[in-house]
C-alpha positions in Angstrom: -23.0 30.9 -7.9 -21.3 27.6 -8.4 -22.1 24.7 -6.1 -19.1 22.3 -6.2 -20.0 18.8 -5.1 -18.1 16.6 -2.7 -17.0 14.2 -5.4 -15.3 16.9 -7.3 -13.5 18.2 -4.3 -12.4 14.7 -3.3 -11.1 14.0 -6.8 -9.2 17.3 -6.7 -7.6 16.3 -3.4 -6.6 12.9 -4.8 -4.8 14.6 -7.7 -3.0 16.9 -5.2 -1.9 13.9 -3.1 -0.7 11.8 -6.0 1.2 14.7 -7.7 2.8 15.9 -4.4 4.0 12.4 -3.6 5.6 12.0 -7.0 7.1 15.5 -6.9 8.7 15.0 -3.4 10.0 11.6 -4.3 11.6 12.9 -7.5 13.3 15.8 -5.7 14.6 13.6 -2.9 15.9 10.8 -5.1 17.4 13.2 -7.7 19.1 15.3 -5.0 20.6 12.2 -3.3 21.8 10.8 -6.7 23.4 14.1 -7.5 25.1 14.3 -4.1 26.4 10.7 -4.4 27.7 11.4 -8.0 29.6 14.5 -7.1 30.1 14.2 -3.3 29.2 17.9 -2.9 26.1 20.0 -2.5 27.3 22.3 -5.2 25.9 20.1 -7.9 22.5 20.1 -6.3 22.6 23.9 -6.2 23.6 23.9 -9.9 20.7 21.7 -10.7 18.3 24.0 -8.9 19.8 27.1 -10.4 19.5 25.7 -13.9 15.9 24.7 -13.3 15.2 28.1 -11.9 16.6 29.9 -14.9 14.4 27.8 -17.1 11.4 28.6 -15.0 12.1 32.4 -15.2 12.2 32.2 -18.9 9.1 30.1 -19.3 6.8 30.6 -16.2 4.9 33.5 -17.7 4.3 31.4 -20.8 3.0 28.6 -18.7 0.7 30.9 -16.8 -0.7 32.2 -20.1 -1.4 28.7 -21.2 -3.3 28.1 -17.9 -5.4 31.2 -18.5 -6.2 30.5 -22.2 -6.9 26.8 -22.3 -8.9 24.2 -20.4 -7.0 23.7 -17.1 -7.9 20.1 -16.8 -6.3 19.3 -20.2 -3.2 21.3 -19.4 -2.8 19.3 -16.2 -3.2 16.0 -18.1 -0.6 17.0 -20.6 1.8 18.1 -17.9 1.4 14.7 -16.1 2.2 12.8 -19.3 5.3 14.9 -19.8 6.4 14.4 -16.2 6.1 10.7 -16.7 8.3 10.7 -19.8 10.9 12.9 -18.1 11.2 10.7 -14.9 11.3 7.4 -16.9 14.0 8.9 -19.1 16.0 9.9 -16.0 16.0 6.4 -14.6 17.1 5.0 -17.9 19.8 7.6 -18.3 21.2 6.9 -14.8 21.1 3.1 -15.6 23.3 3.8 -18.6 25.9 5.6 -16.5 25.3 9.2 -17.6 24.2 10.4 -14.1 25.3 14.1 -14.1 24.2 15.2 -17.6 21.0 13.2 -17.3 20.1 14.8 -14.0 20.9 18.3 -15.3 18.7 17.8 -18.4 16.0 16.1 -16.4 15.8 18.7 -13.6 15.5 21.6 -16.2 12.7 19.8 -18.1 10.9 18.7 -15.0 11.1 22.1 -13.4 9.4 23.8 -16.4 6.6 21.2 -16.7 6.0 20.9 -13.0 5.7 24.7 -12.5 3.1 24.9 -15.2 1.2 22.0 -13.5 1.3 23.6 -10.1 0.1 26.9 -11.5 -2.7 25.2 -13.3 -3.7 23.1 -10.3 -3.8 26.2 -8.0 -5.8 28.1 -10.6 -8.5 25.4 -10.5 -9.4 26.0 -6.9 -11.9 28.9 -7.5 -13.9 26.6 -9.8 -14.0 24.0 -7.1 -14.5 25.9 -3.9 -16.8 28.8 -3.0 -15.3 32.2 -2.2 -16.1 32.0 1.5 -14.4 28.5 1.7 -11.2 29.5 -0.1 -9.0 29.6 3.0 -10.3 26.3 4.3 -10.0 24.6 0.9 -6.5 25.9 0.4 -5.5 24.8 3.9 -7.0 21.3 3.2 -5.2 21.2 -0.2 -1.9 22.0 1.4 -2.5 19.5 4.2 -3.2 16.7 1.7 -0.1 17.7 -0.2 2.1 17.6 2.9 0.7 14.3 4.1 1.6 12.9 0.7 5.1 14.5 1.1 5.5 12.9 4.5 4.7 9.4 3.2 6.8 9.7 0.1 9.8 11.0 2.1 9.8 7.9 4.2 9.3 5.6 1.3 12.0 7.4 -0.8 14.4 7.2 2.2 13.8 3.5 2.5 14.3 2.9 -1.2 17.5 4.9 -1.3 18.8 2.7 1.6 18.0 -0.5 -0.1 18.0 0.0 -3.9 19.9 1.7 -6.7 18.9 5.2 -7.6 17.8 4.1 -11.1 15.1 1.8 -9.6 14.0 4.4 -7.0 12.6 6.5 -9.8 9.8 4.0 -10.2 8.2 5.6 -7.2 7.5 9.0 -8.8 6.6 7.2 -12.0 3.8 5.4 -10.3 2.6 8.6 -8.5 2.5 10.6 -11.7 0.6 7.8 -13.5 -2.0 7.9 -10.8 -2.2 11.7 -11.0 -2.8 11.5 -14.7 -5.6 8.9 -14.3 -7.3 10.9 -11.6 -7.2 14.1 -13.5 -8.7 12.4 -16.6 -11.8 11.8 -14.4 -11.9 15.3 -13.0 -14.7 17.7 -14.0 -14.9 21.3 -12.9 -17.5 23.9 -13.3 -17.2 26.0 -16.5 -16.9 29.8 -16.2 -20.3 31.5 -15.9 -21.2 33.8 -18.8 -20.6 37.4 -17.9 -18.6 36.5 -14.8 -15.3 37.9 -16.2 -13.7 34.4 -15.8 -14.0 33.3 -19.4 -10.6 32.2 -20.8 -9.5 33.1 -24.3 -8.1 30.5 -26.6 -6.4 33.0 -28.9 -2.8 33.0 -29.9 0.1 33.6 -27.5 1.8 36.8 -28.2 5.3 38.0 -27.3 4.0 39.5 -24.0 2.9 36.0 -22.9 6.4 34.7 -23.3 8.2 37.3 -21.2 8.4 37.7 -17.4 6.3 40.7 -16.2 5.8 42.6 -12.9 2.8 42.5 -10.6 0.8 45.7 -11.0 -1.0 45.3 -7.7 1.0 46.9 -4.9 -0.3 44.6 -2.1 0.7 41.5 -4.1 4.2 42.9 -4.8 4.8 43.1 -1.0 3.3 39.6 -0.5 5.6 38.4 -3.3 8.6 39.6 -1.3 7.6 37.5 1.6 6.7 34.6 -0.6 10.2 34.9 -2.3 12.0 34.5 1.1 9.8 31.7 2.2 10.2 30.0 -1.2 14.0 30.4 -1.1 14.1 28.9 2.4 12.3 25.8 1.1 14.7 25.5 -1.8 17.7 25.9 0.5 16.4 23.0 2.5 16.0 21.0 -0.7 19.6 21.9 -1.7 21.4 21.5 1.6 19.4 19.0 3.7 21.2 16.0 2.1 24.6 17.7 2.6 23.7 18.6 6.2 23.0 14.9 7.0 26.0 13.6 5.1 28.6 16.2 6.1 27.6 17.5 9.5 25.3 14.9 11.0 27.3 12.0 9.4 24.0 10.1 8.8 22.8 7.7 6.1 20.2 8.3 3.5 17.5 7.1 5.9 18.2 10.1 8.1 17.8 12.3 5.1 14.3 10.8 4.7 13.6 11.6 8.4 14.6 15.2 7.8 12.2 15.5 4.8 9.5 13.7 6.8 9.8 16.2 9.7 9.5 19.1 7.3 6.3 17.5 5.8 4.9 16.8 9.3 5.3 20.4 10.3 3.6 21.5 7.1 0.6 19.3 7.8 0.3 20.8 11.3 0.5 24.3 9.7 -2.3 23.5 7.3 -4.4 22.1 10.2 -3.8 25.2 12.3 -5.1 27.5 9.5 -8.0 25.1 8.8 -9.2 25.3 12.4 -8.1 28.9 13.0 -10.9 31.4 12.1 -10.5 35.0 11.0 -9.1 36.7 7.9 -5.5 36.5 6.8 -3.5 39.5 7.9 -0.1 40.8 6.9 1.1 40.6 10.4 0.4 36.8 10.4 2.7 36.4 7.4 5.4 38.5 8.9 5.3 36.5 12.1 5.8 33.3 10.1 8.7 34.9 8.3 10.3 35.9 11.6 9.8 32.5 13.1 11.4 30.8 10.1 14.4 33.2 10.4 14.8 32.5 14.1 14.8 28.7 13.6 17.2 28.9 10.7 19.5 31.0 12.8 19.6 28.1 15.3 21.6 26.0 12.9 24.6 28.2 13.7 24.4 26.9 17.3 23.2 23.2 17.1 24.1 20.4 14.7 22.2 17.4 16.1 19.8 15.1 14.4 17.1 15.4 17.1 17.4 19.2 17.1 17.4 19.3 13.3 14.2 17.3 13.2 12.5 19.8 15.5 13.8 22.7 13.5 12.6 21.2 10.2 9.2 20.6 11.8 8.9 24.3 12.8 10.2 25.4 9.4 7.7 23.3 7.6 4.9 24.7 9.8 5.7 28.3 9.0 6.5 27.6 5.3 3.1 26.2 4.5 1.1 28.6 6.7 2.7 31.7 5.0 2.1 30.2 1.6 -1.5 29.5 2.3 -2.2 33.0 3.6 -0.6 34.6 0.5 -2.3 32.2 -1.9 -5.7 33.1 -0.5 -4.9 36.8 -0.7 -4.0 36.3 -4.4 -7.2 34.3 -5.2 -9.3 37.1 -3.6 -7.4 39.9 -5.3 -7.7 38.9 -9.0 -10.3 37.3 -11.2 -10.1 33.5 -11.7 -9.4 34.0 -15.4 -6.2 35.8 -14.5 -4.9 33.6 -11.8 -2.4 31.7 -14.0 -0.5 34.8 -15.0 -0.7 36.3 -11.5 0.7 33.1 -9.9 3.4 33.0 -12.6 4.4 36.5 -11.9 4.7 35.9 -8.2 6.8 32.8 -8.9 9.1 34.9 -11.1 9.9 37.0 -8.1 10.5 33.9 -6.0 12.8 32.3 -8.5 14.8 35.5 -9.0 15.5 35.5 -5.2 16.3 31.8 -5.2 18.7 32.1 -8.1 21.1 34.3 -6.2 21.1 31.8 -3.3 21.7 28.8 -5.6 24.5 30.6 -7.5 26.2 31.5 -4.2 26.0 27.9 -3.0 27.3 26.6 -6.3 30.2 29.1 -6.2 31.2 28.3 -2.6 30.8 24.5 -3.0 31.9 22.6 0.1 33.9 25.5 1.5 30.9 26.7 3.6 29.0 24.3 5.8 25.2 23.9 5.3 24.5 25.1 8.8 26.3 28.4 8.1 24.2 29.0 5.0 21.0 28.2 6.9 22.0 30.5 9.8 23.0 33.4 7.5 19.8 33.3 5.5 17.8 33.1 8.8 19.4 36.4 9.9 18.4 37.9 6.6 14.8 36.8 7.1 14.7 38.3 10.5 15.9 41.6 9.2 13.4 41.7 6.4 10.6 40.7 8.8 11.5 43.6 11.1 11.5 46.0 8.1 8.1 44.8 6.9 6.5 45.8 10.2 7.3 49.4 9.3 6.1 49.4 5.7 3.3 51.8 5.0 -0.2 50.3 4.6 -1.0 49.4 1.0 -4.1 50.2 -1.0 -6.6 47.4 -1.0 -8.3 48.0 -4.4 -8.5 44.9 -6.6 -7.1 45.1 -10.0 -9.2 45.0 -13.2 -6.6 43.3 -15.3 -3.0 42.3 -15.6 -0.2 44.1 -17.3 0.7 42.7 -20.7 4.2 44.1 -20.8 
């Protein structure tokens, strides 16, 4: 059995913090720059939709890379590529090519960042013991959301006082720190005969194509994850438009909205870190129902104080549900297959999100952000009600993943 040391865990958490701060800063700055350039949330939806299509086409390939090669090296390469993309984005905006540069940047960044996230998540079983997976995942998400909270405030301040092209220096610094930290990271190698050894053979056609999850219990979890994921992406797309069009607030209020989401996420992580017991499907369904109820509230209230409370609760349920499903995934499959499994779950998430992004892009400014939030909230409530009546699934772990 592995005995991960405190230094390894601390270094891993530092990588999580630096990367999360850079990711959140990039999305906030890029989303606001797109909104200013087009004066409509439709462009933000188009960016997310284009990035999602790229992820669907490449996520399985990224997961295969994670399972076949040293995950530390994969993370370092992804950090270097993210640095190049963000620097190029700032330069392109400075040259006056905002919309085409943002589109190209968002697509490239989405593919690279998804591979990095899959790789970082797959590293957890080599850092934490099995009995500590839930606590370690909760702590990891807590660190991530604290970093998001700080970066949201800093990004909001920068957007209020500096041009967008200079604001990209914030994610550049964060990704540089992440790269340096990961270069020092050392994780335990797979134990011989453990079934966790990764193969460094070639990547076949099957590795390039999206595939379906063969494990029934994970398919159902993926449905919940897809709705939770889409909710998070809707917030990313429409939060800036909500502030600008309905709350009539400046960029600083957009930073407050993002910070409230991050604060709720931190509390959600802390709740699971302190709350004992095993993850249960009913817990996930309850978080899904809570998110739907709060989203529905946007149909009634459009006030900055109420919106901050709503974002806080949404962030709470968003991260709590994700942690519960992540732990279930890590317990259900061998560590050597986590990359592909995570990629397959994400394929389901992106497929659900694509429909929402396409609809927002098609509607443009004709439908208010609060209406979109409320309608999706009603859908989440309906699905949560249906999940309560789904038949119990088999609990047998899988021996391997489908290659087709």
